[in-house]
GUNU-884820 format. One record per residue (C-alpha): residue in three letters; x, y, z. Coordinates in steps of 0.05 Angstrom, whole numbers, padded with zeros to 5 digits, always signed. Each point is the difference from the previous one (the first is absolute). Layout:
<rs>
AlaXYZ
...
</rs>
This chain:
<rs>
Unk+00000+00000+00000
Unk+00023+00069-00015
Unk-00013+00069+00028
Unk+00004+00042-00063
Unk+00034+00055+00040
Unk+00057-00051+00005
Unk+00045+00042+00045
Unk-00018+00058+00045
Unk+00008+00066-00036
Unk+00056+00045+00024
Unk-00045+00058-00017
Unk-00067+00017+00031
Unk-00036+00010-00065
Unk-00066-00038-00013
Unk+00010-00068-00030
Unk-00037+00019-00064
Unk+00053+00054-00013
Unk+00053-00054-00002
Unk-00034-00035-00058
Unk+00019+00008-00074
Unk-00039-00036-00054
Unk+00031+00000-00069
Unk-00007-00039-00064
Unk+00054-00017-00051
Unk-00022+00009-00073
Unk+00037-00014-00064
Unk-00002-00028-00070
Unk+00016-00076-00002
Unk+00075-00015+00005
Unk+00019+00068+00028
Unk+00025-00035+00063
Unk-00059+00011+00048
Unk+00002-00068+00034
Unk+00076+00002+00008
Unk-00006+00068+00031
Unk-00055-00025+00047
Unk+00042-00057+00026
Unk+00062+00041+00009
Unk-00039+00053+00038
Unk-00019-00055+00049
Unk+00072-00023+00002
Unk+00025+00071+00012
Unk-00046+00009+00060
Unk+00019-00067+00031
Unk-00068-00032-00014
Unk+00036-00056-00037
Unk+00072-00025+00003
Unk+00005-00009-00075
Unk-00046+00018-00057
Unk-00057-00050+00002
Unk+00011-00027+00071
Unk-00038+00019+00063
Unk+00034+00010+00066
Unk-00061-00012+00042
Unk-00005-00046+00060
Unk+00066-00032-00019
Unk-00027-00031-00063
Unk+00026+00009-00071
Unk-00067+00008-00034
Unk-00010+00024-00070
Unk-00024+00072-00004
Unk+00002+00016-00073
Unk-00055+00049-00016
Unk-00013-00043-00062
Unk-00028-00059+00039
Unk-00046-00033-00050
Unk+00027-00060-00038
Unk-00012+00033-00068
Unk+00036+00064+00024
Unk+00062-00039+00020
Unk+00000-00040-00065
Unk-00008+00060-00046
Unk+00035+00053+00040
Unk-00060+00047-00001
Unk-00044+00031+00053
Unk-00074-00015-00009
Unk-00027+00013+00070
Unk+00008+00056+00049
Unk+00034-00017+00066
Unk+00013+00036+00065
Unk+00064+00001+00041
Unk+00015+00035+00066
Unk+00068+00025+00024
Unk+00030+00051+00048
Unk+00050+00056-00012
Unk+00018+00062+00040
Unk-00054-00011+00052
Unk-00053-00003-00056
Unk-00042-00060-00022
Unk-00006-00008-00075
Unk-00054-00038-00036
Unk+00025-00015-00070
Unk-00052-00016-00052
Unk+00032-00038-00058
Unk-00044+00006-00062
Unk-00002-00040-00065
Unk+00039+00034-00056
Unk-00035-00035-00057
Unk-00056+00041-00032
Unk-00048-00060+00001
Unk-00003+00008+00076
Unk-00010+00076+00000
Unk-00066-00007+00038
Unk+00034-00034+00059
Unk+00053+00055-00002
Unk-00053+00055-00001
Unk-00034-00027+00062
Unk+00066-00009+00036
Unk+00018+00072-00013
Unk-00064+00022+00036
Unk+00034-00026+00063
Unk+00066+00037-00011
Unk+00019+00069+00024
Unk+00062+00003-00044
Unk+00031-00037-00059
Unk+00070-00017-00023
Unk+00004+00001-00076
Unk+00055-00045-00026
Unk+00030+00017-00069
Unk+00050-00039-00041
Unk+00055+00051-00018
Unk+00005-00029-00070
Unk-00075+00002-00014
Unk-00027+00059+00040
Unk-00076+00010+00000
Unk-00033-00063-00028
Unk-00074-00009-00018
Unk-00020-00035+00065
Unk+00040+00050+00041
Unk-00042+00055-00031
Unk-00065-00036+00015
Unk+00018-00012+00072
Unk+00022+00072+00008
Unk-00068+00023-00025
Unk-00032-00042+00054
Unk+00044+00034+00052
Unk-00019+00068-00029
Unk-00074-00016+00006
Unk+00011-00009+00075
Unk+00054+00056+00007
Unk+00049-00051+00028
Unk+00070+00029+00010
Unk+00054-00037-00039
Unk+00073-00012+00013
Unk+00038-00021-00062
Unk+00055-00053+00001
Unk+00041-00006-00064
Unk+00024-00072+00001
Unk+00054-00041-00035
Unk+00053+00054+00001
Unk+00053-00054-00005
Unk-00024-00014-00070
Unk+00007+00044-00061
Unk-00056+00051+00000
Unk-00024+00066-00026
Unk+00029+00067+00019
Unk-00026+00023+00068
Unk-00024+00067-00026
Unk-00040-00037-00054
Unk-00033-00045+00052
Unk-00020+00059+00043
Unk-00026+00038-00060
Unk-00044-00058-00019
Unk-00030-00003+00070
Unk-00015+00074-00005
Unk-00030-00004-00070
Unk-00039-00065+00003
Unk-00024+00004+00072
Unk-00005+00075+00007
Unk+00038-00003+00065
Unk+00051+00047+00029
Unk+00063-00041+00011
Unk+00051+00013+00055
Unk+00061-00046-00003
Unk+00020-00014+00072
Unk+00061-00038-00025
Unk+00042+00002-00064
Unk+00030-00062-00031
Unk+00071-00003-00027
Unk-00012-00030-00069
Unk-00032-00069-00009
Unk+00018-00071-00021
Unk+00074-00018+00005
Unk+00017+00073+00013
Unk-00048+00006+00059
Unk+00038+00023+00062
Unk-00056+00017+00048
Unk-00045+00059+00019
Unk+00008+00068+00031
Unk-00049+00022+00053
Unk-00020+00070-00023
Unk-00024+00020+00069
Unk+00069-00012+00031
Unk+00071-00007-00025
Unk+00000-00076+00003
Unk+00016-00048-00056
Unk-00026-00072+00005
Unk+00050-00045-00033
Unk-00024-00059-00042
Unk+00042-00063+00006
Unk-00007-00051-00055
Unk-00005-00075+00017
Unk+00068-00011-00034
Unk+00033+00054+00043
Unk+00026-00006+00070
Unk-00051+00014+00053
Unk-00076-00007+00004
Unk-00047+00058-00012
Unk-00055-00037+00037
Unk-00056+00045+00024
Unk+00046+00054+00027
Unk+00044+00030-00055
Unk+00067+00028+00022
Unk-00006+00075+00010
Unk+00054+00048-00026
Unk+00007+00075+00008
Unk-00011+00032-00068
Unk+00061+00045+00010
Unk+00047-00055+00023
Unk+00058-00029-00040
Unk-00036-00067+00002
Unk-00045+00024-00057
Unk+00058-00002-00049
Unk+00018-00070+00022
Unk-00072-00023-00010
Unk-00009+00030-00069
Unk+00070-00015-00026
Unk-00015+00049-00056
Unk+00006+00074+00013
Unk-00043+00018-00062
Unk-00056-00045+00025
Unk+00005+00031+00070
Unk-00001+00071-00029
Unk-00061-00017-00043
Unk-00035-00028+00062
Unk+00015+00061+00042
Unk-00028+00044-00055
Unk-00064-00040-00004
Unk-00008+00004+00075
Unk+00001+00076-00004
Unk-00050-00001-00057
Unk-00045-00048+00039
Unk-00006+00050+00057
Unk-00035+00047-00049
Unk-00063-00044+00003
Unk-00022+00038+00062
Unk-00015-00018+00071
Unk-00045-00056+00023
Unk-00068+00024+00026
Unk-00036-00047+00047
Unk-00068+00031-00013
Unk+00007-00008-00075
Unk+00023-00072+00011
Unk-00059-00016+00045
Unk-00048+00029-00051
Unk+00028-00046-00054
Unk+00033+00055-00042
Unk+00073-00012+00015
Unk+00042-00063+00003
Unk+00068-00007+00034
Unk+00046-00046-00041
Unk+00050-00051+00026
Unk+00047-00047-00038
Unk+00029-00069+00012
Unk+00002-00074-00017
Unk-00050-00042+00038
Unk+00035-00064-00023
Unk+00066+00024+00030
Unk-00036+00029+00062
Unk+00029+00068-00018
Unk-00042+00061+00018
Unk-00052-00042+00036
Unk+00016+00024+00070
Unk-00001+00073-00024
Unk-00069-00012-00032
Unk-00027-00028+00066
Unk+00029+00060+00037
Unk-00036+00045-00050
Unk-00066-00036+00014
Unk+00011+00009+00075
Unk+00012+00075-00010
Unk-00049+00018-00055
Unk-00057-00050-00003
Unk-00064+00026+00033
Unk-00033-00038+00057
Unk-00072-00026-00001
Unk-00048+00050-00031
Unk-00070+00025+00014
Unk-00050-00042-00040
Unk-00068+00024-00025
Unk-00059-00043+00019
Unk-00075-00002+00009
Unk-00034-00006+00067
Unk-00076-00003+00005
Unk-00004+00030-00070
Unk+00045+00059+00018
Unk+00070+00013-00026
Unk+00053-00005+00054
Unk+00075-00002+00005
Unk+00033-00055+00040
Unk+00067+00021+00029
Unk+00052-00051+00024
Unk-00007+00028+00070
Unk-00075-00017+00004
Unk-00013-00048+00057
Unk-00047-00046-00039
Unk+00034-00057-00037
Unk-00016+00006-00074
Unk+00030-00027-00064
Unk-00015-00027-00070
Unk+00015-00065-00036
Unk+00041+00013-00063
Unk+00017-00072-00017
Unk-00023-00071+00013
Unk+00047-00057-00012
Unk-00019-00074-00001
Unk+00047-00058+00012
Unk+00062+00036+00024
Unk+00008-00062+00043
Unk-00021-00061-00040
Unk+00002-00043+00062
Unk-00058+00038+00031
Unk-00039+00024-00062
Unk-00001+00068+00032
Unk-00033+00064-00023
Unk+00027+00065+00026
Unk-00025+00072-00006
Unk+00054+00054+00000
Unk-00025+00056+00046
Unk+00032+00069-00002
Unk-00013+00031+00068
Unk-00021+00073-00005
Unk-00009+00018+00073
Unk+00000-00025+00071
Unk+00038-00055+00037
Unk-00020-00069-00022
Unk+00006-00056+00052
Unk-00002-00074-00014
Unk-00069-00029+00014
Unk-00036+00064-00017
Unk-00068-00003-00034
Unk-00006+00043-00062
Unk-00060+00012-00044
Unk-00007+00012-00075
Unk-00040+00060-00024
Unk-00057-00049-00013
Unk-00001-00020+00073
Unk+00034-00068-00006
Unk+00041-00014+00064
Unk+00068-00032-00005
Unk+00040-00022+00061
Unk+00074+00006-00017
Unk+00033-00053+00043
Unk+00060-00015-00044
Unk+00023+00065-00033
Unk+00062-00010-00044
Unk+00063+00041-00007
Unk+00025-00013-00071
Unk+00068-00016-00024
Unk-00013-00022-00072
Unk-00032-00069+00008
Unk+00026-00006+00071
Unk-00040+00027+00057
Unk-00003+00010+00075
Unk-00059+00014+00046
Unk-00004+00074+00018
Unk-00024+00019+00069
Unk-00013+00071-00019
Unk+00006+00048-00059
Unk-00008+00074-00014
Unk-00021+00048-00056
Unk+00047-00011-00058
Unk+00009-00075+00013
Unk-00024-00054-00047
Unk-00026-00063+00033
Unk-00031-00063-00028
Unk-00068-00024+00023
Unk-00012-00074-00014
Unk-00072-00011-00022
Unk-00044-00049-00038
Unk-00032+00046-00051
Unk-00026+00052+00048
Unk+00048+00054-00026
Unk+00004+00029-00070
Unk+00046+00051-00033
Unk-00028+00070+00016
Unk-00032-00019+00067
Unk+00006+00053+00055
Unk+00010-00024+00072
Unk-00010+00039+00064
Unk-00020-00010+00072
Unk-00067+00034-00011
Unk-00015-00027-00069
Unk-00021+00071-00020
Unk+00063+00019-00040
Unk+00002-00011-00075
Unk+00063+00018-00039
Unk+00001+00012-00075
Unk-00013-00064-00038
Unk+00051-00039-00041
Unk-00012+00002-00076
Unk-00009-00061-00044
Unk+00022+00010-00072
Unk-00035-00030-00060
Unk+00041-00059-00027
Unk+00035+00003-00067
Unk-00001-00076-00008
Unk-00058-00048+00012
Unk+00008-00076+00005
Unk-00048-00057+00014
Unk+00028-00045+00054
Unk-00014-00075+00002
Unk+00035-00059+00033
Unk+00030-00058-00037
Unk-00039-00044+00050
Unk-00074+00018-00006
Unk-00013-00030+00069
Unk+00039+00057+00031
Unk-00044+00056-00026
Unk-00024+00018+00070
Unk+00072+00001+00025
Unk+00018+00045-00058
Unk-00055+00050+00017
Unk+00024+00007+00072
Unk+00072+00007-00021
Unk-00017+00054-00052
Unk-00041+00038+00052
Unk+00056-00004+00051
Unk+00051+00028-00049
Unk-00048+00053-00025
Unk-00011+00023+00071
Unk+00073+00019+00002
Unk-00020+00056-00047
Unk+00051-00013-00054
Unk-00046-00033-00051
Unk-00074+00007-00014
Unk-00050-00057-00001
Unk-00066+00003-00038
Unk-00059-00047-00001
Unk-00042+00005-00064
Unk-00076+00000+00010
Unk-00006-00063-00042
Unk+00041-00063+00007
Unk+00051-00024+00051
Unk+00060+00035-00030
Unk+00048+00038+00044
Unk+00033+00058-00036
Unk+00067+00026+00025
Unk+00021+00071-00015
Unk+00072+00024+00000
Unk+00040+00061-00017
Unk+00053-00040-00038
Unk+00017-00070-00024
Unk+00052-00012+00055
Unk-00056+00003+00051
Unk-00034-00059-00034
Unk+00066-00039+00001
Unk+00010+00015+00074
Unk-00071-00021+00015
Unk+00009-00066-00037
Unk+00065-00011+00039
Unk-00032+00016+00067
Unk-00060-00044-00016
Unk+00047-00058-00011
Unk+00048+00012+00059
Unk-00049+00026+00052
Unk-00065-00036-00016
Unk+00023-00061-00039
Unk-00043+00018-00060
Unk+00018-00005-00074
Unk-00038+00058-00029
Unk-00009+00020-00073
Unk-00012+00073-00017
Unk-00038+00004-00066
Unk-00025+00057-00044
Unk-00072+00018+00021
Unk-00054+00030-00046
Unk+00013+00067+00033
Unk+00059+00048-00006
Unk-00020+00059+00044
Unk-00032+00008+00069
Unk-00031+00064+00027
Unk-00036+00013+00065
Unk-00069+00031-00010
Unk-00031+00054+00043
Unk-00063+00041-00005
Unk-00037+00048+00046
Unk-00065-00033-00020
Unk+00000-00072+00026
Unk-00060-00019-00043
Unk+00035+00023-00063
Unk+00062-00041+00018
Unk-00043-00062+00012
Unk-00036+00010-00066
Unk+00067+00003-00037
Unk+00025-00062+00036
Unk-00063-00039-00018
Unk+00005+00020-00073
Unk+00075-00018-00004
Unk+00003-00063+00043
Unk+00047-00035-00048
Unk+00052+00054+00014
Unk-00012+00010+00074
Unk+00039-00026+00058
Unk+00021+00019+00070
Unk+00066+00009+00036
Unk+00022-00029+00067
Unk-00042+00053+00037
Unk-00062-00014-00041
Unk+00006+00066-00038
Unk-00029-00002-00071
Unk+00050-00006-00057
Unk-00010+00007-00075
Unk+00041-00052-00039
Unk+00011+00023-00071
Unk+00032-00028-00063
Unk+00034+00065-00018
Unk+00009+00073+00018
Unk-00051+00016-00055
Unk-00053-00039+00039
Unk+00014+00042+00062
Unk-00006+00064-00040
Unk-00065-00023-00033
Unk-00031-00019+00067
Unk+00021+00067+00029
Unk-00030+00037-00058
Unk-00067-00037+00006
Unk-00001+00008+00076
Unk+00026+00070+00015
Unk-00021-00004+00073
Unk+00043-00061+00013
Unk+00073+00006+00019
Unk+00049-00053-00026
Unk+00058+00005+00048
Unk+00072-00021-00008
Unk+00013+00007+00075
Unk-00040-00019+00061
Unk+00015+00023+00071
Unk-00015-00051+00053
Unk-00016+00033+00067
</rs>
């Protein structure tokens, strides 16, 4: 069991003020997972990348914990990890980089107060990076930029910063400046001091580890490190030019208009400690969250006494031995204590006897938790993504959106006798909120909706490994799904009766129009102007 305070604070500040919740976002292959593991290593949470130092066991702690993630080297599910640094408790939300899992990433970002954007120095702003940034912008999430893979050949630093400014419309403030890249990379200068962090290559004497050797910029050691006076002179000139970017402004950063930029190599653990120090210094603590209470708009501050929070993710089968189902709860206010009874906004009571403190797929029981913490609540279908929890049951936070799928597939088992088992498995995975599940009005078909093809592959893999089902995903007679809404219930019912062959419902029982093409959607909209055919649905 674990008290999430872990150690007594040396300060007297409220526990919620010691919390920092941040997400790591990037394009696939930018080095996000490597950075995640080496942040844990740098803070002593693990003894080597991928190994837990908890209770004397050497347990796996890779944030990519699913079998398919480990086989393919991709992140397809968000995970949560907790670590301590400088008397602060950090909750790190690792998000999928692949665009096919953007919905899971979007929901995870609703629980973050800050984001670290990881860029490959050779590639800069990539398409998925841009999409994830737009999600951050929608929520005004402050962003710290980490330019990765400096030990490989990359673009000119000024070009990378210009691209961030141009494509993301952000003011950039380099907090460090790199000395070249690739084989010529020597380290980084801290622009707020006169310190140079020396990069030591694996084939050189010494070990950079997580604490790079520090050298005074004015010392004679700089010449010995660079071994090329022209390169050193060029670097010093660039450092002076870099200072022209202006000063860092914390208010502009918190409003999402300015990003401080750091450089390093996650694989070589270089620059990781400095990035964590930056998070400790710059990342905001838990924020005030807007909510509804008895039909009135209210603001819930972290200091509020009532325990409140919202479920931003549900994950099934993190532990195959127990067939578990865990809701990820971001606490917004109050002090949660193990055994507490919380209520959903619909009045459903849940006694939380075994709250979980996450460490990728590993977990410990948490005796208490505070605003800014993320805890897991084991449940058997009583919690869904978007649920609000509070002691009173009167608080309702903004709902989580569902996005219309871009791919529809009909699911059937190779063994027809397992159809009932298939339905339960599909419903369980759909309740995680990553895929959609539709039941047509006619027939026994189950239609799975996904953002991209990789989601279907992952679902097939999970069906086989977690549920023992061989599932075929076939082309259905529909290509597009849209939720239908209308202010006049009778008009909606009349439309549904007239178009029964194209009607269905989602997991919540909401009406869905299943069409063969976008033209069919447009035609239906034209003939029924009072109906709304929606590409998003917010579940409250």
